[in-house]
N, C-alpha and C positions, 0 to 999 in steps of 0.2 A: 825475385825478391819481392815480399808484401809490404805492407806498411805497418805490419807487426813484427817484422825482425828487419827493417832498414837500419842502418846505420845511422844515427843522429848526430847531428852538429851541436853541442852544447855551449851554452855561454856560462858564467861564472857562478850561475845560482843552478846551473843543472837544467836548465829549460831548452828544448828543443829550437833552432835558429831555423827560420824560413825566410829564401831568397827570392826574389824574383829579375827574372831575367828579361833585361833592357838592349842589349846589345851586344856587338862582338868588334872586337879589333885585332886583326890578323888571329891569332888563334888564342886571345883571351878573350874570355867572357865577361862580360859587366853585367853584374847584379846588384840589387838592392836588399840590403840586411834589412828585414822589416821591422824586428824589434831595436836595434840602436840607431834607423834611419841612416845608414851611412852606404856609401857606393864601394864595393869592393871590386877588383879585377881578378879572375880565376883563370889558373892554367888547370887541365884537368890531365892528370897520367893515363891513365886506361878507360875511356869513355865506351860505355856499352849502349850510347844511346844515337838516333841515326839525328845529325845536327839541322834537318829539313824538319823536322818536327819543333823545333825552338822557336818559340814565338814570343813577342813582347806579351809580358803578362803572365807567362809560363812560373807555376810556383813551383818552388825545390827547397831540397836540402843538398849540403855537399857532404860527402862520404871522404873520411878520414883526412880532413883539413889540417893544413900545417899553414903559419905564417911566416916561421923561420928559417925556410930555405934558402932564401935569396935576401940579399940587403941592395935593394937599386933605388939608388935615390930619386932617380926620375919617376919610379912607382911605388909610391908607399903604401898603395892601397894592395899590392900583390898577395894573391893567397895561392896554396896549391892544395888539391883536391885530387884522389882518386878516380872521382867518377861523381856523375849528380844520381838524386834518386828525386823522382819527378811525383809529385802530391797529384789529386786528381782533378784539381781545380786549376783556374786561373783566376789572375784578379781582376776584378772588374773595370773598365773604362774609369768610373767615375771615382773608384779606391785609387786607381793608379795617378790620375790627375792630381786629385788632392796629396798623393805624395810626394809626388815632382814640386809639386808647391811647396812642400816642408820643407824641400832638399834644396831649394833654387836660389838663384840669387838673380836679381832684376838685370835685365838688360841696360839699365838706367843707372846700376852702380859702376863702380869699378872693376874692370878683371881680376882675377886673383893673380894673372900669370903675366908676364914681359910681354909689350906689344912685338907684333910679327907673325909670320907662317909659322915659324920654326924658332926653336930656342937650342941652344948649346949645351950640350951633355954637361958639358965641366960647369953650367950655372946651378944646376941641379943641387938641392941639399937636404932633401927630404922634407921640407917644410912647408910645400906647397903643394897641394891637391894636384894629380894626373887625369882627374876627370872632375866637371863641372854640369851641372844643367843649370842651362839660361830661361828665366822666363821672358819673353818676347815681348816687351812693349811699344813695339812700333813695327812698321812694314816690315816685311821678308821678302829676300829678293833670292829666286833660285836662279841661277845661270849657268853657261860652260863659259868657265875662265880661257881666256885667248892665249895667256901666259903658258898654264900647263896643259891645257886640253881636257882639265877635268870640272865636273859637275862640282858645282858649290852651293852652299846657303851664305848668305849674307845679310847684315842687320847692322844697326846703329847701334855700338857697345860704349855705354857711358860718355855718347856724344861723337863717336869716332867708327864710320864704316868697317869692319871686318869682315870677310868672307872666309868660307871653311869648305874645304875638299871632302866630297862623300869618301867614305870608305868604302872597299870593295862590295862588302856585304850590304850596306846602306843603297848603294849604286844598283846593286843586283835585284835587291828587294822593291826600289821604286821604279826600275825601268823608264826613265824618263828621256826624252829625247827633248834637248836643252839647246840654246842658242847662248851667244852672247849677249843679249839681249835680255835684262830680267823678265820673269814671266809675272803675269798682269796678276794680282789676288784672285779675281773670279777664274782664272785658269788653273792656279794652284788648287784651290779649291774644290773644282771639277776633277783636277786629274790626281790628287791626292785623297778626296773624299772629307777632305777638312782644312783646315787654315792652320798652320803650327802656332801654337801655342808657348812651347818649350823646345829646347833644341839639346842634346847630349853631346859636348864636346869633349873632346880625350886626345890626349898627347901619344903620338905614335911611340913602338918600339923605339930604341936609338938606332940611326942609320947614318953611316959617313958621320958622326959626332954631333948629329943633330936629332932631336924627336919634333914631327911636325905636329901641328894642330888639327883634329880632324871632328869632320861631323859623322857622331856616331847613330842618331837616331831624331826623327821627328816626330812632337806627341801633340 
């Protein structure tokens, strides 16, 4: 498929919509819709791409997109697409950070969600987002949580320390050997190659009646 015959995802004005890949929760891909500056969760029916080629900043279009195939109150951003069509370019780091800045809420502000590691599915009514970009205003803690044995990122959110387990894809990408003591700022910078300014948090798919809050990506 070439750029000239690629199916286009169009907005109401007939303009082609571009998306940027920023992470994954199980089988759902998290994308920024650049024209509208919103985050969508996308299920792909017949993917023809190797998921190993997906990188933060990959620019793509959705093929045969639908938003009416499912009604899930816990994930109001959910879309279905038959495939991804990849553009030749990726979003520059500078533009990605500027985009995240516009999308984010500050960690000094209240969370849009109920407090706790997870939320009962019965409490969702579709009025709150299932994905959130948080701009980090204070120190970040990376550590292995002794209660669940998972790697976590933690920070003060509106004065309350909260931590979130990594998704499997983030854990595999970072390959961090963490302990139950928070990693120092110097070590984080040396290990990651940067000190996180933003974190992407998302609810998991429902399991046993609950949706967990997960750390999907660090920027």
